[in-house]
C-alpha positions as CSV (number, residue, x, y, z in Angstrom):
1,Q,-7.8,7.4,15.7
2,V,-7.6,7.7,11.9
3,Q,-9.3,5.0,9.8
4,V,-8.1,3.9,6.4
5,V,-9.8,1.9,3.6
6,E,-8.0,0.2,0.8
7,S,-9.3,-0.4,-2.7
8,G,-8.1,-1.3,-6.1
9,G,-7.2,-4.9,-5.8
10,G,-8.3,-7.6,-8.2
11,L,-7.3,-10.3,-10.7
12,V,-4.6,-9.4,-13.2
13,Q,-2.4,-11.3,-15.6
14,P,1.3,-11.6,-15.1
15,G,3.0,-8.4,-16.5
16,G,-0.1,-6.4,-15.8
17,S,-0.7,-3.4,-13.6
18,L,-2.9,-2.3,-10.7
19,R,-3.2,0.8,-8.6
20,L,-4.1,0.4,-5.0
21,S,-5.7,3.3,-3.0
22,C,-5.7,3.9,0.7
23,T,-8.1,6.7,1.8
24,A,-7.8,8.1,5.2
25,S,-10.7,9.5,7.4
26,R,-8.8,12.7,7.9
27,S,-6.0,14.7,6.3
28,I,-3.0,12.6,5.5
29,L,-0.9,15.7,6.3
30,S,-1.4,14.7,9.9
31,L,0.2,11.4,9.3
32,T,3.9,11.0,9.9
33,Y,4.2,7.6,8.2
34,T,2.2,5.7,5.5
35,A,3.0,2.3,4.1
36,W,1.8,-0.7,2.2
37,Y,2.3,-4.2,3.5
38,R,1.3,-7.5,2.1
39,Q,0.6,-11.0,3.4
40,A,0.5,-14.1,1.2
41,P,-1.2,-17.3,2.4
42,G,1.0,-19.0,5.0
43,K,3.5,-16.2,5.1
44,Q,4.2,-13.3,7.5
45,R,3.1,-9.8,6.7
46,E,5.9,-7.9,5.0
47,L,6.6,-4.3,4.1
48,V,6.2,-3.4,0.5
49,A,6.8,0.4,0.5
50,S,6.7,3.3,2.8
51,L,6.4,7.1,2.5
52,T,7.1,9.6,5.3
53,R,5.4,12.9,5.7
54,G,8.7,14.5,4.5
55,G,8.5,12.6,1.3
56,T,11.1,9.9,1.9
57,T,10.3,6.6,0.2
58,R,11.5,3.1,0.9
59,Y,10.9,-0.1,-1.0
60,A,11.4,-3.8,-0.5
61,E,14.0,-5.2,-2.8
62,F,11.4,-7.5,-4.4
63,V,9.4,-4.5,-5.8
64,K,12.1,-2.0,-6.6
65,G,11.6,-0.6,-10.1
66,R,8.1,-2.1,-10.4
67,F,6.0,-0.4,-7.6
68,T,5.7,3.2,-6.7
69,I,4.2,4.7,-3.6
70,S,2.7,8.2,-3.7
71,R,0.1,10.4,-2.1
72,E,-2.5,12.9,-3.0
73,D,-3.0,15.3,-0.1
74,A,-6.2,16.8,-1.5
75,E,-7.8,13.3,-1.7
76,N,-6.4,12.1,1.7
77,S,-5.1,9.2,-0.2
78,V,-1.9,7.1,-0.6
79,Y,-1.4,5.0,-3.6
80,L,0.6,2.0,-4.7
81,Q,1.1,1.8,-8.4
82,M,2.1,-1.8,-9.2
83,N,3.6,-2.6,-12.6
84,D,5.0,-5.8,-14.2
85,L,3.1,-7.9,-11.6
86,K,4.3,-11.4,-11.0
87,S,2.5,-14.4,-9.5
88,E,4.6,-14.1,-6.4
89,D,2.9,-10.6,-5.8
90,T,-0.3,-12.4,-5.1
91,A,-1.3,-11.4,-1.5
92,V,-3.6,-9.3,0.5
93,Y,-2.3,-5.7,0.6
94,Y,-2.7,-3.6,3.7
95,C,-2.4,0.1,4.3
96,N,-0.7,1.2,7.5
97,V,-0.5,4.7,8.8
98,V,0.9,6.4,11.9
99,D,-0.3,9.8,13.1
100,S,1.6,12.5,14.9
101,R,0.8,10.9,18.3
102,G,2.4,7.6,17.2
103,Q,-0.9,5.8,16.9
104,G,-1.0,3.3,14.1
105,S,-4.0,2.1,12.0
106,W,-4.5,-0.7,9.6
107,G,-7.0,-1.1,6.9
108,Q,-8.9,-4.3,6.2
109,G,-6.8,-5.2,3.1
110,T,-7.4,-5.6,-0.5
111,Q,-6.8,-8.9,-2.4
112,V,-4.4,-8.9,-5.4
113,T,-4.2,-12.0,-7.5
114,V,-1.8,-12.4,-10.3
115,S,-2.6,-15.3,-12.5
116,S,-3.1,-16.2,-16.1
């Protein structure tokens, strides 16, 4: 089963930017689906953005125009570029991937805090 590790979280001021990374233990070309989710305290985990192997992207309404999901096959990584961050974006961000056999994996998460 593929393993993924997130990085790139931190503390940022409102209006700032962060780029999250999700690095897989094997080629992401073997993955049919990659996505970023987030979970704020007291709330359910929610989809932020997804990217299929074919390149189709999908974004939650609350991040459209601000966040961009992308991948770098040579680095076995998927990224989430987050711009114009707001306090309500504060959450733990998780990477989720699904391989060609339908097996899914989650990372441990990376904390993003947006505060002045």
